[in-house]
CHARMM internal coordinates of N, CA and C (Angstrom, degrees):
IC EDIT
DIST 1 N 1 CA 1.5017
DIST 1 CA 1 C 1.5875
ANGL 1 N 1 CA 1 C 108.02
DIST 1 C 2 N 1.3505
ANGL 1 CA 1 C 2 N 111.04
DIHE 1 N 1 CA 1 C 2 N 136.47
DIST 2 N 2 CA 1.5142
ANGL 1 C 2 N 2 CA 113.36
DIHE 1 CA 1 C 2 N 2 CA 177.60
DIST 2 CA 2 C 1.5548
ANGL 2 N 2 CA 2 C 106.38
DIHE 1 C 2 N 2 CA 2 C -75.08
DIST 2 C 3 N 1.3257
ANGL 2 CA 2 C 3 N 112.94
DIHE 2 N 2 CA 2 C 3 N 145.62
DIST 3 N 3 CA 1.3707
ANGL 2 C 3 N 3 CA 125.38
DIHE 2 CA 2 C 3 N 3 CA -178.38
DIST 3 CA 3 C 1.5651
ANGL 3 N 3 CA 3 C 105.63
DIHE 2 C 3 N 3 CA 3 C -79.91
DIST 3 C 4 N 1.3907
ANGL 3 CA 3 C 4 N 115.85
DIHE 3 N 3 CA 3 C 4 N 139.33
DIST 4 N 4 CA 1.4354
ANGL 3 C 4 N 4 CA 119.28
DIHE 3 CA 3 C 4 N 4 CA 176.00
DIST 4 CA 4 C 1.4900
ANGL 4 N 4 CA 4 C 115.59
DIHE 3 C 4 N 4 CA 4 C -57.47
DIST 4 C 5 N 1.3851
ANGL 4 CA 4 C 5 N 115.35
DIHE 4 N 4 CA 4 C 5 N -36.97
DIST 5 N 5 CA 1.4694
ANGL 4 C 5 N 5 CA 118.59
DIHE 4 CA 4 C 5 N 5 CA 178.54
DIST 5 CA 5 C 1.5802
ANGL 5 N 5 CA 5 C 109.95
DIHE 4 C 5 N 5 CA 5 C -62.03
DIST 5 C 6 N 1.3022
ANGL 5 CA 5 C 6 N 116.85
DIHE 5 N 5 CA 5 C 6 N -37.62
DIST 6 N 6 CA 1.3940
ANGL 5 C 6 N 6 CA 124.96
DIHE 5 CA 5 C 6 N 6 CA 179.81
DIST 6 CA 6 C 1.5406
ANGL 6 N 6 CA 6 C 111.14
DIHE 5 C 6 N 6 CA 6 C -59.83
DIST 6 C 7 N 1.3276
ANGL 6 CA 6 C 7 N 111.50
DIHE 6 N 6 CA 6 C 7 N -45.48
DIST 7 N 7 CA 1.5077
ANGL 6 C 7 N 7 CA 124.66
DIHE 6 CA 6 C 7 N 7 CA -173.33
DIST 7 CA 7 C 1.5839
ANGL 7 N 7 CA 7 C 101.13
DIHE 6 C 7 N 7 CA 7 C -68.46
DIST 7 C 8 N 1.3805
ANGL 7 CA 7 C 8 N 116.12
DIHE 7 N 7 CA 7 C 8 N -47.31
DIST 8 N 8 CA 1.4641
ANGL 7 C 8 N 8 CA 117.52
DIHE 7 CA 7 C 8 N 8 CA -177.03
DIST 8 CA 8 C 1.5892
ANGL 8 N 8 CA 8 C 110.83
DIHE 7 C 8 N 8 CA 8 C -60.19
DIST 8 C 9 N 1.3567
ANGL 8 CA 8 C 9 N 114.56
DIHE 8 N 8 CA 8 C 9 N -43.91
DIST 9 N 9 CA 1.4449
ANGL 8 C 9 N 9 CA 118.02
DIHE 8 CA 8 C 9 N 9 CA 176.85
DIST 9 CA 9 C 1.4631
ANGL 9 N 9 CA 9 C 114.91
DIHE 8 C 9 N 9 CA 9 C -57.63
DIST 9 C 10 N 1.3017
ANGL 9 CA 9 C 10 N 119.16
DIHE 9 N 9 CA 9 C 10 N -48.01
DIST 10 N 10 CA 1.3492
ANGL 9 C 10 N 10 CA 125.98
DIHE 9 CA 9 C 10 N 10 CA 176.72
DIST 10 CA 10 C 1.5758
ANGL 10 N 10 CA 10 C 112.45
DIHE 9 C 10 N 10 CA 10 C -58.41
DIST 10 C 11 N 1.3230
ANGL 10 CA 10 C 11 N 115.40
DIHE 10 N 10 CA 10 C 11 N -49.02
DIST 11 N 11 CA 1.4192
ANGL 10 C 11 N 11 CA 122.36
DIHE 10 CA 10 C 11 N 11 CA 173.67
DIST 11 CA 11 C 1.5717
ANGL 11 N 11 CA 11 C 110.98
DIHE 10 C 11 N 11 CA 11 C -49.33
DIST 11 C 12 N 1.3737
ANGL 11 CA 11 C 12 N 115.43
DIHE 11 N 11 CA 11 C 12 N -52.45
DIST 12 N 12 CA 1.4539
ANGL 11 C 12 N 12 CA 120.50
DIHE 11 CA 11 C 12 N 12 CA -178.26
DIST 12 CA 12 C 1.5094
ANGL 12 N 12 CA 12 C 110.10
DIHE 11 C 12 N 12 CA 12 C -58.17
DIST 12 C 13 N 1.3179
ANGL 12 CA 12 C 13 N 116.79
DIHE 12 N 12 CA 12 C 13 N -41.60
DIST 13 N 13 CA 1.4956
ANGL 12 C 13 N 13 CA 120.40
DIHE 12 CA 12 C 13 N 13 CA -179.51
DIST 13 CA 13 C 1.4836
ANGL 13 N 13 CA 13 C 113.14
DIHE 12 C 13 N 13 CA 13 C -64.90
DIST 13 C 14 N 1.3760
ANGL 13 CA 13 C 14 N 115.60
DIHE 13 N 13 CA 13 C 14 N -43.17
DIST 14 N 14 CA 1.4915
ANGL 13 C 14 N 14 CA 119.90
DIHE 13 CA 13 C 14 N 14 CA 179.70
DIST 14 CA 14 C 1.4515
ANGL 14 N 14 CA 14 C 110.50
DIHE 13 C 14 N 14 CA 14 C -63.01
DIST 14 C 15 N 1.3946
ANGL 14 CA 14 C 15 N 118.17
DIHE 14 N 14 CA 14 C 15 N -46.26
DIST 15 N 15 CA 1.4762
ANGL 14 C 15 N 15 CA 121.20
DIHE 14 CA 14 C 15 N 15 CA -179.08
DIST 15 CA 15 C 1.5783
ANGL 15 N 15 CA 15 C 108.62
DIHE 14 C 15 N 15 CA 15 C -58.98
DIST 15 C 16 N 1.2949
ANGL 15 CA 15 C 16 N 117.60
DIHE 15 N 15 CA 15 C 16 N -44.30
DIST 16 N 16 CA 1.3945
ANGL 15 C 16 N 16 CA 117.95
DIHE 15 CA 15 C 16 N 16 CA 177.93
DIST 16 CA 16 C 1.5831
ANGL 16 N 16 CA 16 C 115.54
DIHE 15 C 16 N 16 CA 16 C -62.72
DIST 16 C 17 N 1.2791
ANGL 16 CA 16 C 17 N 114.35
DIHE 16 N 16 CA 16 C 17 N -41.02
DIST 17 N 17 CA 1.3907
ANGL 16 C 17 N 17 CA 122.53
DIHE 16 CA 16 C 17 N 17 CA 175.94
DIST 17 CA 17 C 1.5003
ANGL 17 N 17 CA 17 C 109.43
DIHE 16 C 17 N 17 CA 17 C -61.21
DIST 17 C 18 N 1.2856
ANGL 17 CA 17 C 18 N 120.24
DIHE 17 N 17 CA 17 C 18 N -49.01
DIST 18 N 18 CA 1.5240
ANGL 17 C 18 N 18 CA 126.33
DIHE 17 CA 17 C 18 N 18 CA 178.94
DIST 18 CA 18 C 1.4288
ANGL 18 N 18 CA 18 C 110.49
DIHE 17 C 18 N 18 CA 18 C -63.18
DIST 18 C 19 N 1.3911
ANGL 18 CA 18 C 19 N 126.58
DIHE 18 N 18 CA 18 C 19 N -30.69
DIST 19 N 19 CA 1.3690
ANGL 18 C 19 N 19 CA 123.06
DIHE 18 CA 18 C 19 N 19 CA -177.61
DIST 19 CA 19 C 1.4604
ANGL 19 N 19 CA 19 C 115.11
DIHE 18 C 19 N 19 CA 19 C -95.50
DIST 19 C 20 N 1.4051
ANGL 19 CA 19 C 20 N 114.88
DIHE 19 N 19 CA 19 C 20 N -20.29
DIST 20 N 20 CA 1.5155
ANGL 19 C 20 N 20 CA 116.41
DIHE 19 CA 19 C 20 N 20 CA -173.26
DIST 20 CA 20 C 1.4814
ANGL 20 N 20 CA 20 C 113.97
DIHE 19 C 20 N 20 CA 20 C -118.46
DIST 20 C 21 N 1.2768
ANGL 20 CA 20 C 21 N 125.48
DIHE 20 N 20 CA 20 C 21 N -4.80
DIST 21 N 21 CA 1.3675
ANGL 20 C 21 N 21 CA 126.90
DIHE 20 CA 20 C 21 N 21 CA -179.30
DIST 21 CA 21 C 1.4818
ANGL 21 N 21 CA 21 C 118.85
DIHE 20 C 21 N 21 CA 21 C -115.24
DIST 21 C 22 N 1.2911
ANGL 21 CA 21 C 22 N 114.61
DIHE 21 N 21 CA 21 C 22 N 148.54
DIST 22 N 22 CA 1.5316
ANGL 21 C 22 N 22 CA 119.70
DIHE 21 CA 21 C 22 N 22 CA 174.14
DIST 22 CA 22 C 1.5159
ANGL 22 N 22 CA 22 C 108.08
DIHE 21 C 22 N 22 CA 22 C -78.30
DIST 22 C 23 N 1.1934
ANGL 22 CA 22 C 23 N 117.86
DIHE 22 N 22 CA 22 C 23 N 118.29
DIST 23 N 23 CA 1.5440
ANGL 22 C 23 N 23 CA 124.71
DIHE 22 CA 22 C 23 N 23 CA -179.98
DIST 23 CA 23 C 1.4941
ANGL 23 N 23 CA 23 C 107.60
DIHE 22 C 23 N 23 CA 23 C -123.22
DIST 23 C 24 N 1.3987
ANGL 23 CA 23 C 24 N 107.35
DIHE 23 N 23 CA 23 C 24 N 147.61
DIST 24 N 24 CA 1.4728
ANGL 23 C 24 N 24 CA 113.43
DIHE 23 CA 23 C 24 N 24 CA 173.76
DIST 24 CA 24 C 1.5602
ANGL 24 N 24 CA 24 C 107.63
DIHE 23 C 24 N 24 CA 24 C -68.73
DIST 24 C 25 N 1.2799
ANGL 24 CA 24 C 25 N 120.69
DIHE 24 N 24 CA 24 C 25 N 172.17
DIST 25 N 25 CA 1.5518
ANGL 24 C 25 N 25 CA 121.45
DIHE 24 CA 24 C 25 N 25 CA 176.98
DIST 25 CA 25 C 1.5215
ANGL 25 N 25 CA 25 C 109.05
DIHE 24 C 25 N 25 CA 25 C -64.79
DIST 25 C 26 N 1.2895
ANGL 25 CA 25 C 26 N 120.65
DIHE 25 N 25 CA 25 C 26 N -35.22
DIST 26 N 26 CA 1.4391
ANGL 25 C 26 N 26 CA 124.27
DIHE 25 CA 25 C 26 N 26 CA -179.21
DIST 26 CA 26 C 1.4962
ANGL 26 N 26 CA 26 C 110.60
DIHE 25 C 26 N 26 CA 26 C -68.72
DIST 26 C 27 N 1.3836
ANGL 26 CA 26 C 27 N 117.92
DIHE 26 N 26 CA 26 C 27 N -47.88
DIST 27 N 27 CA 1.3774
ANGL 26 C 27 N 27 CA 123.57
DIHE 26 CA 26 C 27 N 27 CA 177.32
DIST 27 CA 27 C 1.5049
ANGL 27 N 27 CA 27 C 114.65
DIHE 26 C 27 N 27 CA 27 C -56.47
DIST 27 C 28 N 1.3611
ANGL 27 CA 27 C 28 N 114.55
DIHE 27 N 27 CA 27 C 28 N -44.59
DIST 28 N 28 CA 1.5042
ANGL 27 C 28 N 28 CA 121.13
DIHE 27 CA 27 C 28 N 28 CA 178.34
DIST 28 CA 28 C 1.5150
ANGL 28 N 28 CA 28 C 110.51
DIHE 27 C 28 N 28 CA 28 C -65.89
DIST 28 C 29 N 1.3337
ANGL 28 CA 28 C 29 N 119.26
DIHE 28 N 28 CA 28 C 29 N -39.29
DIST 29 N 29 CA 1.5786
ANGL 28 C 29 N 29 CA 119.62
DIHE 28 CA 28 C 29 N 29 CA 174.35
DIST 29 CA 29 C 1.4663
ANGL 29 N 29 CA 29 C 110.01
DIHE 28 C 29 N 29 CA 29 C -65.69
DIST 29 C 30 N 1.3086
ANGL 29 CA 29 C 30 N 120.75
DIHE 29 N 29 CA 29 C 30 N -43.59
DIST 30 N 30 CA 1.4457
ANGL 29 C 30 N 30 CA 123.94
DIHE 29 CA 29 C 30 N 30 CA 178.38
DIST 30 CA 30 C 1.4457
ANGL 30 N 30 CA 30 C 112.44
DIHE 29 C 30 N 30 CA 30 C -57.86
DIST 30 C 31 N 1.3697
ANGL 30 CA 30 C 31 N 115.90
DIHE 30 N 30 CA 30 C 31 N -47.23
DIST 31 N 31 CA 1.4247
ANGL 30 C 31 N 31 CA 123.88
DIHE 30 CA 30 C 31 N 31 CA -176.17
DIST 31 CA 31 C 1.5520
ANGL 31 N 31 CA 31 C 108.87
DIHE 30 C 31 N 31 CA 31 C -69.18
DIST 31 C 32 N 1.3584
ANGL 31 CA 31 C 32 N 123.08
DIHE 31 N 31 CA 31 C 32 N -36.12
DIST 32 N 32 CA 1.4004
ANGL 31 C 32 N 32 CA 123.17
DIHE 31 CA 31 C 32 N 32 CA 175.02
DIST 32 CA 32 C 1.4941
ANGL 32 N 32 CA 32 C 112.46
DIHE 31 C 32 N 32 CA 32 C -68.43
DIST 32 C 33 N 1.3901
ANGL 32 CA 32 C 33 N 117.68
DIHE 32 N 32 CA 32 C 33 N -34.58
DIST 33 N 33 CA 1.5238
ANGL 32 C 33 N 33 CA 119.71
DIHE 32 CA 32 C 33 N 33 CA 178.74
DIST 33 CA 33 C 1.4819
ANGL 33 N 33 CA 33 C 105.48
DIHE 32 C 33 N 33 CA 33 C -69.32
DIST 33 C 34 N 1.2826
ANGL 33 CA 33 C 34 N 123.05
DIHE 33 N 33 CA 33 C 34 N -44.73
DIST 34 N 34 CA 1.4311
ANGL 33 C 34 N 34 CA 121.10
DIHE 33 CA 33 C 34 N 34 CA 179.81
DIST 34 CA 34 C 1.4445
ANGL 34 N 34 CA 34 C 113.87
DIHE 33 C 34 N 34 CA 34 C -61.45
DIST 34 C 35 N 1.3221
ANGL 34 CA 34 C 35 N 114.69
DIHE 34 N 34 CA 34 C 35 N -40.27
DIST 35 N 35 CA 1.4707
ANGL 34 C 35 N 35 CA 118.19
DIHE 34 CA 34 C 35 N 35 CA 177.58
DIST 35 CA 35 C 1.5550
ANGL 35 N 35 CA 35 C 112.96
DIHE 34 C 35 N 35 CA 35 C -61.98
DIST 35 C 36 N 1.3712
ANGL 35 CA 35 C 36 N 114.39
DIHE 35 N 35 CA 35 C 36 N -41.92
DIST 36 N 36 CA 1.4565
ANGL 35 C 36 N 36 CA 117.76
DIHE 35 CA 35 C 36 N 36 CA 172.63
DIST 36 CA 36 C 1.4436
ANGL 36 N 36 CA 36 C 115.76
DIHE 35 C 36 N 36 CA 36 C -59.77
DIST 36 C 37 N 1.3443
ANGL 36 CA 36 C 37 N 114.74
DIHE 36 N 36 CA 36 C 37 N -40.41
DIST 37 N 37 CA 1.5319
ANGL 36 C 37 N 37 CA 120.83
DIHE 36 CA 36 C 37 N 37 CA 175.51
DIST 37 CA 37 C 1.5346
ANGL 37 N 37 CA 37 C 111.90
DIHE 36 C 37 N 37 CA 37 C -60.54
DIST 37 C 38 N 1.2980
ANGL 37 CA 37 C 38 N 114.12
DIHE 37 N 37 CA 37 C 38 N -45.71
DIST 38 N 38 CA 1.5249
ANGL 37 C 38 N 38 CA 119.06
DIHE 37 CA 37 C 38 N 38 CA -176.67
DIST 38 CA 38 C 1.5156
ANGL 38 N 38 CA 38 C 109.49
DIHE 37 C 38 N 38 CA 38 C -70.25
DIST 38 C 39 N 1.3665
ANGL 38 CA 38 C 39 N 120.16
DIHE 38 N 38 CA 38 C 39 N -36.32
DIST 39 N 39 CA 1.5052
ANGL 38 C 39 N 39 CA 119.48
DIHE 38 CA 38 C 39 N 39 CA 176.70
DIST 39 CA 39 C 1.4565
ANGL 39 N 39 CA 39 C 111.48
DIHE 38 C 39 N 39 CA 39 C -62.26
DIST 39 C 40 N 1.3943
ANGL 39 CA 39 C 40 N 112.91
DIHE 39 N 39 CA 39 C 40 N -43.44
DIST 40 N 40 CA 1.5009
ANGL 39 C 40 N 40 CA 114.82
DIHE 39 CA 39 C 40 N 40 CA -176.32
DIST 40 CA 40 C 1.6082
ANGL 40 N 40 CA 40 C 108.62
DIHE 39 C 40 N 40 CA 40 C -69.62
DIST 40 C 41 N 1.2284
ANGL 40 CA 40 C 41 N 118.03
DIHE 40 N 40 CA 40 C 41 N -33.89
DIST 41 N 41 CA 1.4980
ANGL 40 C 41 N 41 CA 120.33
DIHE 40 CA 40 C 41 N 41 CA 179.24
DIST 41 CA 41 C 1.5301
ANGL 41 N 41 CA 41 C 108.83
DIHE 40 C 41 N 41 CA 41 C -66.10
DIST 41 C 42 N 1.3547
ANGL 41 CA 41 C 42 N 116.39
DIHE 41 N 41 CA 41 C 42 N -43.42
DIST 42 N 42 CA 1.4130
ANGL 41 C 42 N 42 CA 118.79
DIHE 41 CA 41 C 42 N 42 CA 176.02
DIST 42 CA 42 C 1.5094
ANGL 42 N 42 CA 42 C 115.40
DIHE 41 C 42 N 42 CA 42 C -61.63
DIST 42 C 43 N 1.2728
ANGL 42 CA 42 C 43 N 117.35
DIHE 42 N 42 CA 42 C 43 N -41.05
DIST 43 N 43 CA 1.4561
ANGL 42 C 43 N 43 CA 125.95
DIHE 42 CA 42 C 43 N 43 CA 175.22
DIST 43 CA 43 C 1.5038
ANGL 43 N 43 CA 43 C 110.70
DIHE 42 C 43 N 43 CA 43 C -57.01
DIST 43 C 44 N 1.3450
ANGL 43 CA 43 C 44 N 116.80
DIHE 43 N 43 CA 43 C 44 N -44.94
DIST 44 N 44 CA 1.4879
ANGL 43 C 44 N 44 CA 125.49
DIHE 43 CA 43 C 44 N 44 CA -177.86
DIST 44 CA 44 C 1.6061
ANGL 44 N 44 CA 44 C 107.07
DIHE 43 C 44 N 44 CA 44 C -64.15
DIST 44 C 45 N 1.2674
ANGL 44 CA 44 C 45 N 114.31
DIHE 44 N 44 CA 44 C 45 N -43.46
DIST 45 N 45 CA 1.4421
ANGL 44 C 45 N 45 CA 116.19
DIHE 44 CA 44 C 45 N 45 CA -175.45
DIST 45 CA 45 C 1.5553
ANGL 45 N 45 CA 45 C 109.12
DIHE 44 C 45 N 45 CA 45 C -74.80
DIST 45 C 46 N 1.2905
ANGL 45 CA 45 C 46 N 116.59
DIHE 45 N 45 CA 45 C 46 N -36.35
DIST 46 N 46 CA 1.4873
ANGL 45 C 46 N 46 CA 120.62
DIHE 45 CA 45 C 46 N 46 CA 175.84
DIST 46 CA 46 C 1.4663
ANGL 46 N 46 CA 46 C 111.20
DIHE 45 C 46 N 46 CA 46 C -62.02
DIST 46 C 47 N 1.3329
ANGL 46 CA 46 C 47 N 118.60
DIHE 46 N 46 CA 46 C 47 N -39.07
DIST 47 N 47 CA 1.4310
ANGL 46 C 47 N 47 CA 123.83
DIHE 46 CA 46 C 47 N 47 CA -175.96
DIST 47 CA 47 C 1.5791
ANGL 47 N 47 CA 47 C 112.03
DIHE 46 C 47 N 47 CA 47 C -87.81
DIST 47 C 48 N 1.2442
ANGL 47 CA 47 C 48 N 118.69
DIHE 47 N 47 CA 47 C 48 N 4.49
DIST 48 N 48 CA 1.4582
ANGL 47 C 48 N 48 CA 125.84
DIHE 47 CA 47 C 48 N 48 CA 174.88
DIST 48 CA 48 C 1.4391
ANGL 48 N 48 CA 48 C 114.29
DIHE 47 C 48 N 48 CA 48 C 79.21
DIST 48 C 49 N 1.3510
ANGL 48 CA 48 C 49 N 118.47
DIHE 48 N 48 CA 48 C 49 N 22.74
DIST 49 N 49 CA 1.4331
ANGL 48 C 49 N 49 CA 124.06
DIHE 48 CA 48 C 49 N 49 CA 177.57
DIST 49 CA 49 C 1.5452
ANGL 49 N 49 CA 49 C 113.20
DIHE 48 C 49 N 49 CA 49 C -98.96
DIST 49 C 50 N 1.3101
ANGL 49 CA 49 C 50 N 115.54
DIHE 49 N 49 CA 49 C 50 N 2.37
DIST 50 N 50 CA 1.4165
ANGL 49 C 50 N 50 CA 118.48
DIHE 49 CA 49 C 50 N 50 CA -169.84
DIST 50 CA 50 C 1.4926
ANGL 50 N 50 CA 50 C 116.43
DIHE 49 C 50 N 50 CA 50 C -75.44
DIST 50 C 51 N 1.3103
ANGL 50 CA 50 C 51 N 121.27
DIHE 50 N 50 CA 50 C 51 N 4.38
DIST 51 N 51 CA 1.4089
ANGL 50 C 51 N 51 CA 118.51
DIHE 50 CA 50 C 51 N 51 CA 174.94
DIST 51 CA 51 C 1.4394
ANGL 51 N 51 CA 51 C 109.26
DIHE 50 C 51 N 51 CA 51 C 140.19
END
COOR INIT
IC SEED 1 N 1 CA 1 C
IC BUILD
């Protein structure tokens, strides 16, 4: 199971990348999808559904 701290770290990195980097359209879409997946995983862990 992925640790909530690891998820938070990756979320922070993705948010910084999305706000401060020049990305191709595909890179931006991929980053947003990954961010959505991580936010959902964090919510599951927070709500006690993580495993």
